[in-house]
C-alpha positions in Angstrom: -0.1 0.0 0.1 1.4 3.8 -1.0 1.4 6.5 1.0 -1.6 8.1 -0.2 -3.6 5.4 -0.1 -2.5 4.8 3.9 -3.4 8.1 4.4 -6.7 7.3 3.3 -7.2 4.5 5.6 -6.0 6.8 8.3 -8.6 9.2 7.4 -11.3 7.0 7.8 -11.0 6.3 11.6 -12.4 8.8 14.0 -15.4 10.6 14.3 -19.0 10.4 15.3 -19.1 6.5 15.7 -16.3 7.2 18.4 -18.1 8.7 20.5 -20.0 6.2 22.7 -17.0 4.7 23.6 -15.1 7.8 24.9 -18.1 9.2 26.6 -18.8 5.8 28.3 -15.3 6.2 30.2 -15.6 10.1 30.9 -19.3 9.2 32.5 -18.6 6.3 34.5 -15.3 8.6 35.8 -17.6 11.6 36.6 -19.6 9.2 38.4 -17.5 7.6 40.2 -16.0 10.8 41.6 -19.3 12.8 42.5 -20.8 9.4 43.8 -17.5 9.0 45.9 -17.0 12.8 46.9 -20.7 13.9 47.3 -21.4 11.6 50.0 -18.0 10.4 51.2 -17.6 12.6 54.6 -20.5 10.5 55.5 -18.9 7.5 54.7 -15.3 8.4 57.0 -17.3 10.0 59.7 -20.1 6.8 60.3 -18.6 3.9 58.8 -14.9 4.7 59.6 -15.3 6.3 62.7 -13.1 9.8 61.8 -13.6 12.9 63.3 -15.2 15.4 61.5 -11.9 17.8 60.9 -9.9 15.0 59.9 -12.3 13.4 57.5 -12.8 16.6 56.1 -8.9 17.2 56.0 -8.7 13.6 54.0 -11.3 14.9 51.2 -9.6 18.2 50.7 -6.2 16.5 50.4 -7.6 14.0 48.3 -9.5 16.7 45.9 -5.8 18.8 45.9 -4.0 15.9 44.8 -6.4 14.8 42.0 -6.6 18.3 41.0 -3.0 18.5 40.6 -2.0 15.0 38.9 -4.0 15.9 35.8 -0.5 18.3 34.9 1.4 14.8 35.3 -1.1 12.8 33.4 -1.2 15.5 30.6 2.8 15.4 30.6 3.1 11.6 30.2 0.4 12.0 27.1 1.9 14.7 25.1 5.5 13.3 25.8 5.7 9.7 26.0 2.6 7.3 25.8 0.2 9.3 23.6 -3.4 9.7 25.2 -4.9 6.6 24.3 -2.5 4.4 26.4 -2.4 7.2 29.3 -6.5 6.9 29.5 -6.0 3.2 29.6 -3.9 2.6 32.0 -4.8 5.7 34.2 -8.5 4.0 33.9 -7.3 0.8 35.3 -5.5 2.5 38.1 -8.5 4.1 38.8 -10.6 0.9 38.5 -8.1 -0.8 41.2 -8.5 2.1 43.6 -12.4 2.2 43.3 -12.1 -2.1 43.7 -10.3 -1.8 46.9 -12.4 1.2 48.6 -15.6 -1.4 47.4 -13.9 -4.5 49.3 -13.0 -2.6 52.5 -17.1 -1.5 52.7 -18.1 -4.9 51.9 -15.9 -7.1 54.4 -16.5 -6.0 58.0 -12.6 -6.6 59.1 -11.5 -3.9 56.8 -13.3 -0.9 58.8 -14.2 -0.9 62.7 -17.1 -2.4 64.5 -20.4 -0.5 64.2 -21.6 1.2 67.5 -24.8 2.3 68.5 -26.9 5.5 70.4 -24.2 6.9 72.8 -21.7 4.0 72.3 -17.8 5.6 72.1 -17.1 4.2 68.8 -13.8 2.6 67.8 -12.1 4.6 65.0 -10.4 3.0 62.4 -6.9 1.3 62.7 -3.7 1.7 60.7 -4.3 -1.0 58.3 -7.4 0.2 57.6 -6.5 3.6 57.1 -4.5 2.5 55.1 -6.3 0.7 52.8 -8.6 4.1 52.4 -5.3 6.2 51.6 -4.4 4.1 48.8 -7.3 3.6 47.4 -7.7 7.3 47.3 -4.3 8.0 46.0 -4.7 5.2 43.4 -8.3 7.3 42.2 -6.4 10.7 42.3 -3.4 8.9 40.1 -6.3 7.5 37.6 -8.1 10.8 37.7 -4.8 12.9 36.7 -4.6 10.6 33.3 -8.4 10.8 32.4 -9.2 14.1 33.1 -6.8 15.7 30.4 -7.0 13.3 27.6 -10.5 12.6 27.6 -11.5 16.0 26.3 -8.3 16.3 23.9 -8.6 12.7 22.7 -12.2 13.0 21.7 -11.9 16.0 19.9 -8.9 14.6 18.0 -11.3 11.9 16.1 -12.1 14.6 14.6 -10.2 16.2 11.7 -9.7 19.9 11.7 -8.5 20.1 8.2 -11.8 18.7 7.1 -14.5 21.5 6.9 -17.0 19.1 7.6 -15.9 17.4 10.5 -14.2 21.0 12.1 -18.1 21.5 12.8 -18.3 18.4 15.1 -15.0 19.3 16.9 -17.1 22.2 18.7 -20.2 20.1 19.1 -18.3 17.2 20.7 -17.4 20.1 23.6 -21.1 20.7 24.5 -22.0 16.9 24.0 -18.9 16.1 26.3 -20.2 19.0 29.2 -23.7 17.4 28.9 -22.7 13.6 29.5 -20.5 14.9 32.3 -23.6 16.5 33.8 -25.8 13.8 33.1 -23.6 11.4 35.2 -23.1 14.1 37.9 -27.0 14.5 38.0 -27.1 10.7 38.3 -24.4 10.1 41.2 -26.1 13.1 43.4 -29.4 11.0 43.4 -29.0 7.8 42.5 -25.7 6.9 43.9 -26.0 9.1 47.1 -30.0 6.9 47.7 -28.1 3.6 47.3 -25.5 4.8 49.6 -27.6 6.1 52.2 -30.6 3.7 52.0 -29.1 0.2 50.6 -25.5 -0.2 52.0 -22.0 1.1 50.6 -21.0 -1.9 49.1 -23.6 -1.5 46.3 -23.1 2.6 46.6 -19.7 2.3 46.1 -20.1 -1.3 44.1 -22.2 0.7 41.5 -20.0 3.2 39.6 -17.3 0.5 40.7 -19.1 -1.8 37.8 -19.5 1.0 35.8 -16.0 2.0 35.4 -14.6 -1.4 34.8 -17.7 -1.6 31.7 -16.6 1.8 30.4 -12.9 0.1 30.4 -14.2 -2.4 28.1 -16.1 -0.3 26.1 -13.0 2.0 25.5 -10.9 -0.6 24.6 -13.6 -2.3 22.6 -13.3 1.0 20.3 -9.5 1.3 19.3 -10.1 0.0 15.8 -11.7 3.1 15.5 -9.8 5.6 16.8 -7.8 8.3 15.6 -4.2 7.9 17.3 -2.0 11.2 17.6 1.5 10.2 18.4 3.4 11.9 21.3 5.9 14.3 19.8 8.1 14.5 23.1 8.4 16.6 25.8 6.4 20.2 25.2 7.8 21.5 28.7 11.4 20.7 27.4 10.9 22.7 24.1 9.3 25.6 25.6 12.2 25.7 27.9 14.7 25.6 24.8 13.2 28.3 23.6 13.9 30.4 26.8 17.5 29.3 27.1 17.9 29.9 23.3 16.4 33.4 23.8 18.7 34.3 26.7 22.0 33.3 25.2 20.9 35.0 22.2 19.8 38.4 24.0 22.6 41.0 22.6 21.7 39.8 19.3 20.5 42.7 17.6 17.2 42.0 15.8 17.0 40.4 12.0 15.2 43.3 9.8 13.1 40.5 8.1 11.2 37.7 9.8 11.8 35.5 7.2 15.1 35.5 7.8 14.2 33.4 11.4 15.1 29.8 11.1 12.4 27.5 9.8 12.8 23.6 9.6 9.7 21.9 8.2 11.2 18.4 8.8 12.3 18.9 12.3 8.8 20.4 13.0 6.3 17.9 11.4 5.9 15.7 14.5 4.7 18.7 16.1 2.5 20.3 13.5 0.7 17.8 11.8 -2.3 20.1 11.2 -0.6 23.2 10.5 2.7 25.3 11.1 2.8 28.1 13.3 3.8 31.7 11.6 5.1 34.4 13.0 3.5 37.1 15.0 5.4 40.5 16.2 4.5 40.0 20.0 7.2 39.3 22.2 10.1 39.9 20.1 12.6 39.2 22.6 11.8 35.6 22.1 12.5 36.0 18.3 16.0 35.5 19.4 16.1 32.3 19.4 15.1 31.6 16.2 18.2 33.7 14.6 21.0 32.2 12.7 24.4 32.5 13.7 27.6 31.4 12.0 28.0 28.5 15.0 24.9 27.1 14.7 24.8 24.1 12.3 21.8 24.0 10.6 22.9 21.9 7.5 21.8 19.1 9.9 18.8 18.3 11.7 20.6 15.7 14.0 23.6 17.6 14.7 21.0 20.9 15.9 21.7 22.1 19.1 18.1 23.0 20.4 18.8 25.0 23.4 20.6 27.4 20.6 18.5 27.5 17.9 14.9 27.0 17.9 12.3 27.2 15.0 9.6 29.7 14.6 6.9 27.4 15.1 8.5 26.4 18.5 9.1 29.9 19.6 5.3 30.4 18.8 4.4 27.4 20.6 5.8 29.6 24.1 4.3 32.7 22.6 0.9 31.1 22.6 1.1 29.5 26.0 2.3 32.7 27.3 -0.8 34.7 25.6 -3.5 32.0 26.7 -2.2 32.9 31.0 -4.7 35.8 31.2 -7.5 34.4 29.9 -6.7 31.3 32.0 -6.3 33.4 35.2 -10.0 35.4 34.3 -11.8 32.0 34.4 -10.5 31.5 38.7 -13.1 33.7 40.1 -16.3 32.2 38.2 -15.3 28.9 40.2 -14.9 30.8 43.2 -18.5 31.9 42.9 -19.6 28.9 42.1 -17.9 27.2 44.7 -20.4 28.7 47.1 -23.3 26.4 46.1 -21.4 23.8 48.1 -20.7 25.8 51.5 -22.8 28.8 52.2 -25.9 27.9 49.9 -26.1 24.7 51.3 -26.0 26.2 54.7 -28.9 28.1 53.8 -31.1 25.7 52.7 -30.8 23.6 56.0 -32.3 26.4 57.5 -35.4 26.6 54.9 -38.3 24.6 54.3 -37.4 21.9 51.9 -40.6 20.2 51.6 -41.8 19.4 48.3 -45.1 17.0 50.2 -46.2 16.8 53.8 -43.8 13.6 53.8 -41.0 14.3 51.7 -38.5 17.2 51.7 -35.5 17.9 49.5 -32.1 17.3 50.8 -29.7 20.0 50.8 -26.9 18.5 49.3 -29.4 17.6 46.4 -29.7 21.4 46.2 -27.3 21.2 43.0 -29.4 19.1 41.2 -30.7 22.6 40.2 -27.7 23.6 38.7 -26.9 20.2 37.0 -30.4 20.2 35.6 -29.9 24.1 34.2 -27.1 23.6 32.8 -27.8 20.4 30.8 -31.0 22.4 29.4 -29.0 25.3 28.4 -26.1 23.0 26.7 -29.2 21.4 24.8 -30.9 24.8 23.6 -27.9 26.1 22.6 -26.7 22.9 20.8 -30.0 22.4 19.1 -31.5 25.6 18.8 -29.2 28.9 19.7 -25.8 27.7 17.3 -28.6 26.8 14.2 -30.4 30.2 14.5 -27.2 32.4 15.5 -24.9 31.3 13.0 -27.5 32.5 10.5 -26.3 36.0 11.4 -23.4 35.6 12.6 -21.6 33.3 9.9 -19.7 31.4 12.6 -20.6 27.4 12.4 -20.4 27.4 16.4 -22.9 30.4 16.8 -20.6 32.7 18.7 -16.8 32.7 19.3 -15.6 31.3 22.5 -14.6 34.2 23.6 -17.8 35.4 23.3 -19.5 32.7 25.2 -17.1 33.1 27.8 -18.3 36.5 28.2 -22.0 35.6 28.4 -21.1 33.5 31.1 -19.2 35.9 33.1 -22.4 38.3 33.0 -24.6 35.4 34.0 -22.2 34.4 37.0 -22.9 37.9 38.0 -26.3 38.2 38.3 -26.3 35.0 40.3 -24.3 35.9 43.0 -25.7 39.3 43.3 -29.5 37.9 43.2 -28.2 35.4 46.1 -27.2 38.9 48.3 -31.1 39.7 48.1 -32.3 36.4 48.4 -30.3 36.3 51.9 -31.9 39.7 53.0 -35.0 37.7 52.5 -34.3 34.8 54.5 -33.0 36.7 57.5 -36.3 39.0 57.2 -38.2 35.8 57.6 -36.0 34.6 60.5 -36.5 37.9 62.3 -40.2 38.0 61.4 -40.8 34.7 62.9 -38.4 35.2 66.2 -36.0 32.5 64.9 -33.1 35.3 64.4 -31.4 33.8 67.6 -32.0 29.7 66.8 -30.0 28.8 64.1 -31.2 25.3 64.0 -34.8 26.0 63.4 -36.4 25.9 60.4 -37.5 29.4 59.1 -40.7 29.5 57.0 -39.4 30.3 53.8 -39.4 27.8 51.1 -36.2 26.8 49.6 -37.2 27.3 46.3 -36.3 31.1 46.9 -32.6 29.7 46.3 -33.7 27.9 43.0 -32.9 31.0 40.5 -29.0 31.5 42.2 -28.3 27.6 41.7 -29.9 27.7 38.5 -28.2 30.8 37.3 -24.7 29.5 38.3 -25.8 26.8 36.1 -26.4 28.7 33.0 -23.6 30.3 33.7 -21.3 27.3 33.7 -22.7 25.9 30.6 -21.5 29.3 28.6 -18.3 30.0 30.5 -16.6 26.5 31.3 -17.6 25.2 27.8 -16.2 28.4 26.1 -13.2 27.8 28.2 -12.9 24.6 27.4 -13.3 25.4 23.7 -10.4 28.2 24.3 -7.8 25.8 25.7 -8.3 22.9 22.7 -8.2 25.5 19.8 -5.5 28.3 21.0 -2.9 25.6 22.7 -0.4 24.2 20.0 -1.6 20.8 18.9 1.1 19.6 20.3 0.4 20.3 24.0 -3.6 19.8 24.2 -3.7 17.4 26.8 -1.5 19.9 29.0 -3.7 22.7 27.7 -6.7 20.6 29.2 -5.2 20.2 32.5 -5.0 23.7 32.5 -9.0 24.1 32.6 -8.8 21.9 35.5 -6.0 23.7 37.3 -8.6 27.2 36.8 -10.9 24.9 38.7 -8.5 24.3 41.5 -7.2 27.9 41.6 -10.9 29.2 42.2 -11.9 26.7 45.2 -8.6 27.6 46.7 -9.2 31.5 46.1 -12.8 30.4 47.9 -11.1 29.1 50.6 -8.8 31.9 51.0 -11.3 34.3 50.5 -13.5 33.3 53.1 -10.8 33.2 55.3 -10.0 36.7 54.8 -13.5 38.0 55.2 -13.9 36.0 58.0 -11.0 37.5 59.8 -11.1 41.1 59.0 -15.0 41.4 59.4 -15.1 39.8 63.3 -16.5 42.8 65.3 -17.3 43.2 68.7 -19.3 40.8 70.4 -18.7 37.6 67.8 -20.4 39.8 65.4 -18.6 38.8 61.8 -20.0 38.4 58.2 -19.2 34.6 58.1 -19.9 33.8 61.8 -19.1 30.3 62.9 -22.5 29.1 64.7 -25.5 31.5 63.7 -26.1 32.0 59.9 -28.8 34.2 60.7 -26.9 36.8 62.6 -24.2 37.4 59.8 -24.0 39.4 57.2 -23.9 36.8 53.9 -25.1 38.7 51.5 -22.0 41.5 51.9 -19.8 38.2 51.0 -21.9 37.4 48.6 -22.2 41.1 46.9 -18.1 41.5 47.6 -18.0 38.3 45.1 -20.2 40.1 43.0 -17.8 43.3 43.0 -14.6 41.1 42.3 -16.3 39.7 39.3 -17.4 42.8 37.8 -13.6 44.0 38.1 -12.8 40.4 36.5 -15.3 41.2 33.9 -13.6 44.2 32.7 -10.4 42.5 33.2 -11.9 39.9 30.6 -12.9 42.2 28.1 -9.4 43.8 28.1 -7.5 40.5 27.6 -10.0 39.4 24.8 -9.7 42.4 23.3 -6.3 42.1 22.9 -5.6 39.1 22.6 -3.9 37.5 19.3 -5.0 34.4 18.1 -2.5 31.5 17.1 -1.7 32.2 13.1 -1.8 28.9 11.6 -0.8 27.4 7.9 -3.0 24.3 7.6 -2.1 22.2 5.0 -4.6 21.1 2.6 -6.7 17.8 2.8 -5.7 16.6 -0.6 -1.9 17.2 0.0 0.2 17.5 3.3 2.6 19.6 1.2 0.0 22.0 -0.2 -1.9 24.8 2.2 -5.4 25.7 2.0 -6.9 28.5 0.1 -3.3 30.3 0.3 -2.4 28.8 3.8 -3.5 31.0 6.4 -6.4 30.4 9.0 -6.0 32.3 12.3 -6.7 29.6 15.3 -10.6 29.5 14.4 -11.3 32.5 16.4 -14.2 33.6 14.5 
């Protein structure tokens, strides 16, 4: 078979038919993570008899580790193993961790004996805790390989140089988030119900079984996948550019950018979809591509990349630097979103949550409204808004990812603004009922008052988070897309840490005489939670202005895209500006 026919066969792989296998893996991972995390505090305190603070710290450490491991998983995928094998191995590691935890919930010897009433409970011994910690560590490592690679691997299944498939790439991000949200919704309802009412063996075994089936399904789809070969360590290339630019910092800049060093053969493995073209920004980095008499450019094998870089590699570094400010703008939205699991939940606990006389909504299940609104927004956006808006904008996916992110920011601002007024309403009801000094009493105001802020956060996430994900995938150098997706998860981690730091500062500096505080330890009714919500609103407004400036001056990566018919021809003269329309 000649090279051309081989390329034709290769292009037949991928496409929509691979999506069931990929979504099965992602759905199960989220089912496991959320199913574990939502109710894991109950397992640690009621089954392992951990003190509350120790249990909370255990989960915090686990979540922090699981937020950092995607950077390691992305590095391995982009540098050595490729996305398919990284996902496969990581899923197996995840499954081992889940299986260990499930077995420990089934076998009585692997957890302390149950206790009743006022009996002093025996805490888990060192051996039982070791099983727990090893299990959580394995799941954190597994998540680190799955999270950054699934999105990039799924988008890899569509050929960006094919106009017919390029539209499918952006629809993939909508459906990826839809399936992720659906699995989270299933976890906070069905899985949590099984854990509380059937037993922890079944409650942990259900997502474990789903994970095992997803691995099988993912492997079955192997013959259909488009697999991108790893192109070496992207971090090494970025450092090489920095070192080369520093070594040549005293050289005068060349008069014509065309004189800068280019080597298509050397860059071929890292520019399959197109070669990055020179941009005028950050000219000091261009010095890394200035050819001197000491540079051996006649042989790629003898070329010292620590002294001389190609234009494509210099532009890779420029692209990563340009992405930084947009990455940072997403942190505060996560900070605002995080309040649903803290103070919004505490508000819900004090309100009337009855749907019928005999059934009330668990406070922890209020996130159902967030997830439902997010899923409905995604469906509405994908099926109605995109076809409608694209007629006027001429953009295949309706609006650009930067515009989509901006809409999400605005809706998030409205969400925290509304939350502040709802808190005033809640406290007024407590005052009118004489319950201001009774923090554990149910205030005669229905929890439905909280639904708008939950729903607005869900709608904001459907716009901003998906737009953020699209931005990372589209603008990242193609050889660093797993790493770029990992940055999406690090922004979520940073947003949660920012929330913790903000709460600490507000609690410390709002303390007044007589124990008064915006965020009191015991009685929320005597606090000023509305001020905290409005502080977040103000910070988001400032952040939105910052984002508008970043978006206004953001330079999209210019790519010389290869023609579908020939790898040596360029499409329509060769230049396509990074899908930024």
